[in-house]
N, C-alpha and C positions, 0 to 999 in steps of 0.2 A: 528467653533470650537474655544474655548477660547485659548488665548496665555498662554504658560507655565508660572507658577509663577517663579520669579527670586529670588533665596535664596542667600543672602549675607553671606560670611563666611570668616574667617581667613584661612590661607593656612596650618596651622599645621596639623599633622596627626589626632590629637584629634578633632580639629575644623571641619576638613572635615568628620571625622566619624559621628560627630553630625549632620552635614548638610545632609550627606547621609541618616541618619536615618530618618530625617524629610522628605526628598524627598520620601523615600520609604513608610513612613506612609501616606503621602498625596496620593501617587499612589494607595494605598489600598483602599482609599476612593474616587478614581476617578478623582484626580487632578494631572495634569502633572506639573513637576517643573524642573528647571535647576539651577546649582550652579555657582555663580559668586564669585571668590576669590578676597578679598580686603586686602591689607597690612595695618596693624595698627601701631601706634607709639610704642606700646609695643613690636611688632615684630621687628621693625627697631632698637630700642635701647637695644639689647639683652645683652650687657655687663654691664649695669647699674642696681644696686639693686633698687627695686621699691621705697624704702624709699628715694632715692636720686632723684626720678623723681617728678616734680611738677605737680599739677593738678589732675584730676580724669579721669576715663574712658580710661585708657591706651589701652585697647583691644577693645574699643567700638566706639570711636568718629568717625573715618573715615567710619565705616560701617553705623553708624547712619546718616552721612552727605549723603551717597549715597541713604539711604532710603528716606530722606527728598527731595532730588533732583529727586526722582522716577527713579533712575538707577536700583534699586532692589525693590522688593515688600515686602520682609520679611527678617529679620535678625535672625540668630541663634547664641546665645551666651551660654556660661556657665553662668548660672544665677548668680553665685557668683561674677562674674566680671562686672555685670551690676549695675550701680549706682541706688539708690532708686528713685532719681528724674530724670525723663526722659525729653529730650528736648520737647518743645511745638510742638504739632502735632504728637507725637509718643505715642504708648501705648503698654502695655504688653499683649500678647495674652494668651490663655489657657496654663496651665502648663501640660506637658505630665507626665506620671508616673515617679517618681523619682528613681534614682539608689541609691546605698549605699551612705549614707551621711558621713561616717566615714573617718578619716585620716588613712593612712597606714605607717608603718615603713618599709623602705628597709634597709637592713643591711648585710654587708659581712659575718659576723659570724652568722647571723640569730637570734640575741638576741631579747628579748623584750625591750621596752624603759627603764624599770627599771633595766634590767640586763646589759645595755651597760657599758663598763668600763669607769671610770673617764678619762677625756681628749679625749674621742671619738669626732672625727670631724664629725659633723652632719650638713647637708645642708638643707635649706628650702627657699622658695621665699616669705614667708608670715610673716609679723610682728606679726599677731595673733598667729601663730604657734611658732615663736621665743619666744614670751612672755610666752606662756604656758609652753614650754619646759624649759625655763630658771627657772620658778617657780618650776617645778618638779625636774629638774636636773641642778642645777646651776654649776655643775662641768663639764659639757660638753662644747666643743668648737663649737659654732654656726657660720656657714658660709653662706653668701647669695648665693642662687642657682638659676640660670636662665637657660633658654633653654627649648625645648619642653620635653614632658614626657619621650619618649624613651632616649633622651640625659641625663636627670637627673638620670634615672636608670642606664645607662651605666657609668656615672661618679662615681657610687658606686661599681657596680658589675663587670665591665669590665676594666675600666681605673684605678680604685683604687685611684682616686683623693680625695674621701671622704670615711669615714668609714660607714656612714649611711645617710639616707635622709628621710624626711617626705613628702608625696604627698597625694593627694585625692585618696581613694579607687575607686571612680566612673571613673576617668580618666584611671587608670590602668586597670580596668575591661573592659572598652570599647575598649581598644587597645590589649586585650588579654594577658595582663601582670600580671594577678592574681597570677601566679605561682612565681612571683618575690617578693611577700609580705612576710616579715618575721612575722609581727604582725599587726592585725587591732586594732587600738587604741580605748579604751573605750571612747564614746563621752561625757561622764561626767567627764573624766579625761583630755583628750585633745579635747576640744569642737570644732566642725566644724565651718566653715564660714556660715553666713546666705545665704541660698539658695544652699548650696553645694550639688552636685549630681543631681541638676535639670537643665533642659534646659530652657533658656529664649528666647521666640519667640517674637520678636519686630516688629511692623507694624505701618503703618500710621493710626491715629485715624479715618480718614474718609474713609478708604479703606474697604468697606463692603464686597467685593468679597473675599479678602484674609482672613478677619475675619471669614466668612462662611466656607471657605475651612479648616481653622485651628480648627473649633469648635469640630470635632470628636476626635481630639487628646488630649483633656483635661482629667485630672485625678483629681477628686475633693479632695480626701484625700491628695495628694501631694500638690495641690493648697493651701489647708488650712494651711499646715505646712509652706510653703515658704511665704505665706501672713503674718503669725504671725511673722516669722523670719525677714522679711524685714521691717515690722512695728517697730520692736525693733531697727533695725539699723537706720531707718529714724528718729525715735523719739530721739535717742541719738545723731544724726547728724554726725555719723561716716561714712566715705567712705569705699569702698571695700578693702582698705588696712589698715584700722584702727584696733587695737587690740581688736575688738568686735567679740565674738563668739555666736552662737545660735544653739539650738538643739530642734526641735519639735518632742518629742517622742510620738509614738503611732499614728502618722498621715499618715505615708507612706504605711501602710498595713491595710487590713481589713476595718472595719467600721471607721466612723469619730468621734466616741465618745471617751472619756477618754484620749484625747491627752493632753500633758503638755509641755509648752514651758520653756526651760531653757536658760537663757542668762548670758553672762560673759564678764567682762572687766578686762584685766590684765595690770598691769604697764609694759612698754616696757622692763625694766630691770628684770622683774619677781619677784620683791620683795613683791608685793602686788597683790591679786586677789580677785575680787568681783563677787559673783554668786547669782542669784535670779531666781525664777520660778513662774508660774502661770498656771491654767488650761485653756485649749483652748476651747472656745465656737465655735462649727462648724458654727453657724449662724453669728458670728462676730469674725473670727480669729485674725484680726488686733488688737482687744482690748487686747488680751494677750500680744502682742508685746508692746503696749503702757504702760501696767501695769508693765511688767518686766523692761522696760526702766526707769519708774519712781522709782521703787525699787532700781535699780542700781544707779540712780542719787542721791537718798537719802543716799546712802552709800558712795558717793563721786566719782562716776565714771568720772565726768566731768574733774577732774584734770588730768586723764590719757589721755583723748581724746584731751584736749587742746594742748598737746605736738605735 
């Protein structure tokens, strides 16, 4: 009998939900697995805004180190946290069916983003979200927001430390917090992060056993969408904290035709915003990412990313 696959995960409620989901999916296909909790730098430095932290892979590096050292066989990430360039010896496995890609507004008074009163104190952890909200609502007070998903929700709805916050719909849904959502934001108004709503399954490039076990978990339409989005991010050279947004419309449900990739780069102060789009070819979804990146670069996106 083969040994159980060891799944590396962060210890947050959301990360453990995702790891448990993968464990259960593997079990349905006859593969036993166990979860190994690994603390990352992003978990340790909970009081510092991401913009003040140097480097990349705040939530991934320690887990990837364990993977390379063969202490685990598989890492489960939120794909939006995973850099587009993986360490040598590691690869991205199949992409499971994606959850809701949109961002959500949590608000004490239950307003939409447009209806929030001027001066509303709104929290977010993401430079991408901050930049886009500043572009739409320069009259709001934006505050860096850290902590796990339930803590962020509590800071608004229970503690009253903030008037509102923007979080990913997928994380709220996975933790049963859908009922806390005041509004699901239009992805063409506040565009999501590349890969948002998808799980990133990372493994060693030479591990045929784990690759075979993961194969049944793949969902081709979801894979096409995240491939296009991550190709956009990789071509622009932005990390997972850059003000780069991407939305592969029409790739998460139904057939794989008629998908369209939208990409966006917003100045951190919100004063300028660039958007471009291209049709996604299911046979080569990464090509759309490269095309949209080129269109954004031609508009001058580089000057925002260089900051």
